[in-house]
C-alpha positions as CSV (number, residue, x, y, z in Angstrom):
1,M,105.2,142.6,69.4
2,P,103.8,139.5,67.6
3,Q,101.3,137.4,69.5
4,A,101.2,133.6,69.4
5,K,98.2,132.1,67.6
6,A,95.9,130.1,69.8
7,T,95.7,126.5,68.8
8,P,92.2,125.1,68.2
9,T,93.0,121.9,70.2
10,G,93.9,123.8,73.3
11,A,90.3,124.8,74.2
12,G,89.0,121.3,73.4
13,L,91.7,119.7,75.6
14,Q,91.0,122.0,78.5
15,T,87.3,121.4,78.2
16,T,87.9,117.6,78.1
17,L,90.1,117.7,81.2
18,A,87.7,119.9,83.1
19,L,84.8,117.6,82.3
20,F,86.9,114.5,83.3
21,G,87.8,116.1,86.6
22,M,84.2,117.0,87.4
23,A,83.1,113.4,86.5
24,I,85.6,112.0,88.9
25,V,84.6,114.3,91.7
26,G,80.9,113.6,91.0
27,T,81.5,109.8,91.0
28,V,83.3,110.0,94.4
29,I,80.7,112.2,96.0
30,G,77.9,110.0,94.6
31,T,79.6,106.9,96.0
32,A,80.1,108.6,99.3
33,L,76.4,109.5,99.6
34,F,74.6,106.6,97.9
35,G,77.1,103.7,97.8
36,S,77.3,100.6,100.1
37,P,78.7,101.3,103.6
38,E,82.1,100.0,102.7
39,K,82.5,102.0,99.5
40,S,81.0,105.0,101.2
41,E,83.6,104.9,103.9
42,R,86.4,104.6,101.3
43,A,85.0,107.6,99.3
44,F,84.8,109.8,102.4
45,R,88.4,108.9,103.2
46,L,89.4,109.9,99.7
47,L,87.6,113.2,100.1
48,H,89.7,113.9,103.2
49,W,92.8,113.0,101.3
50,W,91.9,115.6,98.6
51,K,91.4,118.3,101.2
52,R,94.9,117.3,102.7
53,D,93.4,116.8,106.1
54,P,94.7,114.0,108.3
55,E,92.9,110.7,107.9
56,P,90.0,110.4,110.4
57,A,90.6,108.2,113.4
58,P,89.1,104.7,113.4
59,P,86.0,104.2,115.4
60,A,86.7,103.9,119.2
61,Q,86.6,100.5,120.7
62,G,83.9,99.6,123.2
63,R,84.8,99.9,126.9
64,A,84.5,96.2,127.4
65,Q,87.2,95.6,124.8
66,R,89.5,98.3,126.2
67,T,89.4,97.0,129.8
68,K,89.4,93.3,129.0
69,R,92.4,91.7,130.8
70,Q,94.3,88.9,129.0
């Protein structure tokens, strides 16, 4: 049975895509750990999205705001 010849660009393309993916993940994790609070929160939400977990609940309101009558 004849075997297909491997193309030389296949390995280079796979390496490029793997490095690109690792760069994206590294950027998001770096932003989550060392970015401003706003960007860090967004990066952590993106990490939850990648894990397919439900989005974390927003911070709970203070008791004074919950019981305030209008």
